[in-house]
N, C-alpha and C positions, 0 to 999 in steps of 0.2 A: 504494500500500500504506500502510495506516495504521500508526502507531506500535504499536498494540496487536497487530497481526498479525506484527510482526517478532519473530524468535526472540531471546531474551535472550543477550547475549554470555557465553561461558564464563569463569569466573574464571581468572586467569592461573596460579593455583596448581594447577589441575587438570592442565595440561600438564606442569608441573614434577614432579608426583607420578607421572605416567605414565612419565617418563624413568627409566632404571635408575640406582640409587644408585651413586655413585662407589665404587670398590673401596678399602677401607681399606688403608693401607700397613702391612705387617707391622712389628711393633716391631723396633728395632735390637737386635742381640745385646747391646750395651752397656746396654740398658734392663732387662736381667734383673737379679735381685737379685745383689749382689756375691758372696755365698756360693755361688751357683750358677755365675755367670759364670766365676770363676777356675778351679775344678776341671773344669768341663764344657766350657769353650771355650778359655780361655787356655792351660792346661797342654798339652792335645793340639795346639793350633796352634803353640805354642812348640817342642814336641818335633819336630813335623813339619818346621818351618822350619829348625831346627838340623841335622837330618839332610839336608834338601834342600841346605843350604849346604855340605855335605861333612863335617860334624862327626859324632861318635858320638851315639847317642841319649842324651840327658841323663836322669839320675834326678831326678824332680821331685816336690815335695810342697808342700802348702798348709796353713798352720797359723797359729795365733796364738802369739806368743812375744815374747821380748825382741829389740829391734832390735840388730843387731851394733854394736859399738863403744860405743854410748851406753846400751843396756839398757832403753830405754823400750818400753812395750808397743806392738805393731803386728801387722798381718797380713803374713805372709811367704810369698813363693814362694821355696822353697829349691831349688837345683839343684846337681848335681855332675856332673862329667865325668871321664874317665880322667886319671890323673896327679895325683890329689888336688887337682883344680881345683874350687872351689866358688864359688857366687854366691848372693846374696840380693837379691830385689826386695821392698822394704818399702813398705807402704801404712799411713799413720798412722791411717786410719779405714777402715771397711768401705764404701768409696766409691771408684770409679775416679777421681774428680776430686780426691781427697785428695792431700796432699803425698806424694811418692814419693822414695825413695832407693834406691841400689844399692851393694852392697859385693861385692868379689871377694877371693878368697884362693887362693893356689897352694901346693903342697907340704904341705898339711895344716895350715898355720898359720891363726891367727885373723886376720880382716880388721882393719886399723888405720885405715881411711879410709871414710867415707860420702860418696857423690857424689849430688847432686841428679839426679833423673831426670824428664824430660818436664815441666820447669817453665814453659816458655813456650807450651805448646800450649793452645789454647782448647777444642778438642774431643778427648777421649781416646777412641780406638777400639781394637778388638782388633788390627787390622792395624798400627796405629801402635805399640802396646806391643810386639808381637812383633818388628816390623822394627827398632826402636831397641834392644831388648834383644839381638837377634842381632848387630846392628851393634856393640854394646858388647863382646860376647863375642869377636867377630872382631877387634876392636881389641886385645884381649889376646893375639891370635894363638893362640886356642884352637880355632878352627874351620877346616876345610878345609886346603888345602895351604900354610899360612903358613910 
């Protein structure tokens, strides 16, 4: 057989194009805009976890306002539980990776102390925020049969 009679080899790309495209991984919940993530995902997940832990359903809100104790502007997740127990999760910017603080108050008083929240974590996820916040509230003996 002569060289001119041989069929030309197919380009390598033709086989790759025929293979099905890899499925795109859906975006992580944390990739949603901050202003959607908190009210649509964080607040319902937090409420559900507090109740699953044995606590009463918290009253939760999300707003911009002054940070407790220092008064600087921030994004706030405000929560309250029976017994005039209140907590504030503060984000210094509209970003999950921004600096975060938490404050708690019992008996209707104002908080007097801000605590750093999730300062050593490289990746902030919905599950991490919820679990650590519930852990902190349980440390106050506000949840379950403490």
